[in-house]
C-alpha positions as CSV (number, residue, x, y, z in Angstrom):
1,X,100.0,95.0,93.8
2,X,102.8,92.8,95.1
3,X,105.9,92.4,93.0
4,X,109.0,90.3,93.4
5,X,112.6,90.6,92.4
6,X,114.8,87.6,92.2
7,X,118.4,86.8,91.4
8,X,118.1,84.8,88.1
9,X,119.5,81.4,89.1
10,X,118.3,79.2,86.3
11,X,119.9,78.7,82.9
12,X,123.4,79.2,84.2
13,X,126.5,77.5,82.9
14,X,128.9,75.7,85.3
15,X,131.2,78.7,85.8
16,X,128.3,81.0,86.5
17,X,126.9,78.5,89.0
18,X,130.2,78.3,90.8
19,X,130.4,82.1,91.0
20,X,126.8,82.4,92.2
21,X,127.4,79.8,95.0
22,X,130.6,81.7,96.1
23,X,128.6,85.0,96.1
24,X,125.6,83.7,97.9
25,X,126.5,84.9,101.4
26,X,127.1,88.5,100.1
27,X,123.9,88.5,98.1
28,X,121.9,87.0,100.9
29,X,123.3,89.6,103.4
30,X,122.5,92.5,101.0
31,X,118.9,91.3,100.6
32,X,118.4,90.6,104.3
33,X,119.7,94.1,105.1
34,X,117.2,95.7,102.6
35,X,114.3,93.6,103.9
36,X,115.0,94.3,107.5
37,X,115.4,98.1,106.8
38,X,112.0,98.1,105.0
39,X,109.8,95.9,107.2
40,X,107.5,98.9,107.6
41,X,106.9,98.8,103.8
42,X,106.1,95.0,104.0
43,X,109.3,94.0,102.2
44,X,109.7,90.2,102.6
45,X,112.9,88.2,102.0
46,X,112.7,85.3,99.6
47,X,115.4,82.8,100.5
48,X,115.0,79.3,99.3
49,X,118.6,78.2,98.4
50,X,118.7,74.8,100.1
51,X,119.2,72.8,96.9
52,X,122.6,71.8,95.5
53,X,121.2,72.8,92.1
54,X,121.2,76.6,91.6
55,X,118.3,76.3,89.1
56,X,116.1,75.5,92.1
57,X,117.1,78.5,94.1
58,X,114.7,81.4,94.8
59,X,116.6,84.4,96.3
60,X,115.2,87.9,96.3
61,X,112.5,90.1,97.8
62,X,108.8,90.8,97.5
63,X,106.9,93.9,98.4
64,X,103.7,95.9,97.7
65,X,104.0,98.5,95.0
66,X,101.4,101.2,94.5
67,X,103.1,103.6,92.1
68,X,106.2,103.9,89.9
69,X,108.2,105.7,92.5
70,X,107.9,102.7,94.9
71,X,110.0,100.6,92.4
72,X,113.0,102.9,92.5
73,X,114.7,101.5,95.6
74,X,114.3,97.8,94.9
75,X,115.3,98.2,91.2
76,X,118.3,100.3,92.2
77,X,119.2,97.6,94.8
78,X,119.1,94.9,92.1
79,X,120.9,97.0,89.5
80,X,123.7,97.5,92.0
81,X,123.8,93.8,92.8
82,X,123.9,93.0,89.1
83,X,126.8,95.4,88.6
84,X,128.7,94.3,91.6
85,X,128.2,90.5,91.2
86,X,127.5,90.1,87.5
87,X,124.0,88.6,87.9
88,X,120.7,89.0,86.1
89,X,117.5,89.7,87.9
90,X,113.8,88.7,87.3
91,X,110.9,91.0,88.2
92,X,107.3,90.1,88.2
93,X,104.0,90.1,90.0
94,X,103.0,88.0,92.9
95,X,99.4,87.0,93.5
96,X,98.2,84.1,95.7
97,X,101.8,82.9,96.1
98,X,102.0,82.5,92.3
99,X,104.9,84.4,90.6
100,X,104.3,85.8,87.1
101,X,107.6,86.9,85.6
102,X,107.4,90.2,83.6
103,X,111.0,91.1,82.7
104,X,114.7,90.5,83.2
105,X,117.5,92.9,83.7
106,X,121.1,92.9,84.9
107,X,124.5,91.9,83.6
108,X,123.4,90.3,80.3
109,X,120.0,92.0,80.0
110,X,121.1,95.6,80.7
111,X,120.3,98.0,83.5
112,X,116.7,97.9,84.7
113,X,114.7,101.1,84.0
114,X,112.2,101.9,86.7
115,X,109.6,103.5,84.4
116,X,109.8,100.9,81.8
117,X,109.5,98.1,84.4
118,X,106.5,99.9,85.9
119,X,104.9,99.9,82.5
120,X,105.5,96.2,82.1
121,X,104.0,95.6,85.5
122,X,100.9,97.7,84.6
123,X,101.5,100.4,87.2
């Protein structure tokens, strides 16, 4: 199963959008570093932040997941980004380039729990 984790960029107020735009280079760098370090695990960077409107942005990663333990590193990465940058994250399944959101976690939603998220994903 392929899963994706994205920085939640929609539904932000003006101050949140300003903050996200300012933090984009750091977020992008952290995700690029993770993706490059895990190319052997087929981790792919999702970076579609060309629009002026943050609601149109897609920033995150996708990767195959076979069991609960495989979720630990990406969920920890996004938990750390949420804590450091005050963002929320979206996790879901990816099939035929179609994303199906399953859950949100982060600053306003609370820390993501690997085992609970794995259950939501059907692992």
